[in-house]
C-alpha positions, 0 to 999 in steps of 0.5 A: 623126309622133312617136307616143304609146305608151299600151298598156303592158298589151299589152307594155311597151318594154325600157329601155336598162338591161334591154337591156344586161343581156340582151345581156351575158347572151346571151354567157354560155356553158354550159347551167346543168344541166351539171356542168362549170365553164361550166355552173356559172358559167351556173347562178350567173347563173340562180339569182341571177335566180331569187332576185331574181324570187322576192323580187319575188313574195314567194316563195322561190327554190325556188318559182319556175319560169321559163316562156315567159310568162304563157300557159304559166304559166297552162296549167301551173297549170290543167291541172297542178292538174286532172290532179293532183286527178283522178288521186287522185279523178276527182270532184275535177274542178271549176275555179272561175273568173269570166268576167272572166279573161284568155283564157289562163285562159278558153281553157285552162279551156274546153279542159279542160272539152271534152277532159279532163272538167273541170266549170267553175263560173263565179264571179259578179263585182261591177260592178267585175269582181272576185270577193269572198271571200263569193261564193267561200265560197258557191260552194265550199259549193254545189259541195262543197270535195271536188270543187274541183280549183282556184280561179283568179282575176286579182289585177288585171283586165287590161282594167279594172284592178280589183284583187281581195282575193286575201288574203281569197279565199285565206283562204276557200279555205284553210279549205276545203282548196282550191287557188288560182291567182293570175294576177298578169300584169297586176299585176306591178310595180304591186301588191306581191306576197306569194305566200307570205303570201297562201297561194296554191298558184300564181301566174303572171307575165310579163316583157314587161309590165314591160319584160322580154323577150317569151317569158319568164315565171314560175310560183310553185309553193308547196312543197305544190302538185304540178301535173302537168307539161305538158312532159317531158324533163329535170325541170330545174324543178318542173312544167316540163322544158327547158333554162332560158333564163339570159339571159331570166331575167337580163333579167326580174330586170333589168326588176324592178330598173329599176322599183325599189320597187313602192310608190314606182313605183305612186305615180308611176303613179297620179299620172299616171293620175289627171291623165289620167282628169280630163283625159279626162272634161273633154275628153269628158264622155260618157266613163264610167270603168269598173273600181274607183274610182281614189281607193282601192287597188282599181285598177291605178295604170297603168290608165284604162279608159273606155266612150264612148257611141254609138260603137265602140271600134275606130273610136276606136282606128283614128282615134287611130292615124292621129294617132300614138297607140297605145291598145287596146280590151282584151286583145291576145291574140285574134290581132288580132281585135277583139271586144266585151269579155267582161270588160265583158259579164260585169260586166253592161254591155249590148253597146251600151255595152261595144262603145265601150271604150278602154283606156289603160295607162301606164308610169313612162316615159310622158311628159306629151307623150304624154298631151297628144297623146292628150287633144288628139286624143280629142274629134275622134276621138270625134266622128268615131266617133260619126258612124260609129255602131254596126255 
């Protein structure tokens, strides 16, 4: 049975050109930290990849630290900035974040609360799942800027695709003298990134969301940010020790090259997404689109997220899977355990509605045949899922 892959937000397949660049880079000999010729040659490949990644992030190459992925980047940002802040002032221990964040952020923050004495301030979100600059300003005023170690927010929500006004959020934080971390993992490749222009202190991204290798990511660290390191043992990069993965960095840069200019790529994605949304609502009128309105710039161009009344999302997922269609109910980072979306609950949906979620995410390589197969299989899957009911 030919399969349709519509879960690119979980991981996106590696294109042939990226595989080729990765394979060639794996043959490079030499540790880039070594001073001999092999090491220096390896370092040339590494620094060229760093430059290309930095350009995509709107950052300077010196600001880019390569990591093992989005989770490590986020952990360096949250824990590192908390430790730096509390070392100078034990009362500066507040981490501000919304409950709609990815579990990499939520779990790191709750660990810091349980083990490191951090205080968590939960920022309110709109019905679309984003924090507004006004809400952040009110929160900082309530807590006191002198107590805030870090504000962390998603640029684009990985489940419902809503895009936050990070420029406005960073402007509010800058006036208060508060540091900001942006989780741009879901946004990379679909939204133009302007790290330096926005004025954030840190920003996390991951390669496998855009067809790069799993186990490769990056953390942009502004020149004035000084996160404490999680890993010690060589000081190869700011905020991170360890031998650098030259081949992974080269493949990351190659994946960005494959996408091409973000604006043009996003436009192609949005056209596919809008046709998909129209066809889903026609095929299943009960389907409710969640997240920001796709008519404006406030939604990821590759994301369509629906709730279906009277059934469970995992029932829909499994029924569609039997028809050769891969979708998801939300994040894939909960060890394979399906749960009601914490994002939808934080947006104010009652559990009986939130439990019927389905996320469809596409790439520029998604074919019309894949989308046709999904739309054709959806009505019968929905009918069977409704018959199964809610557990």
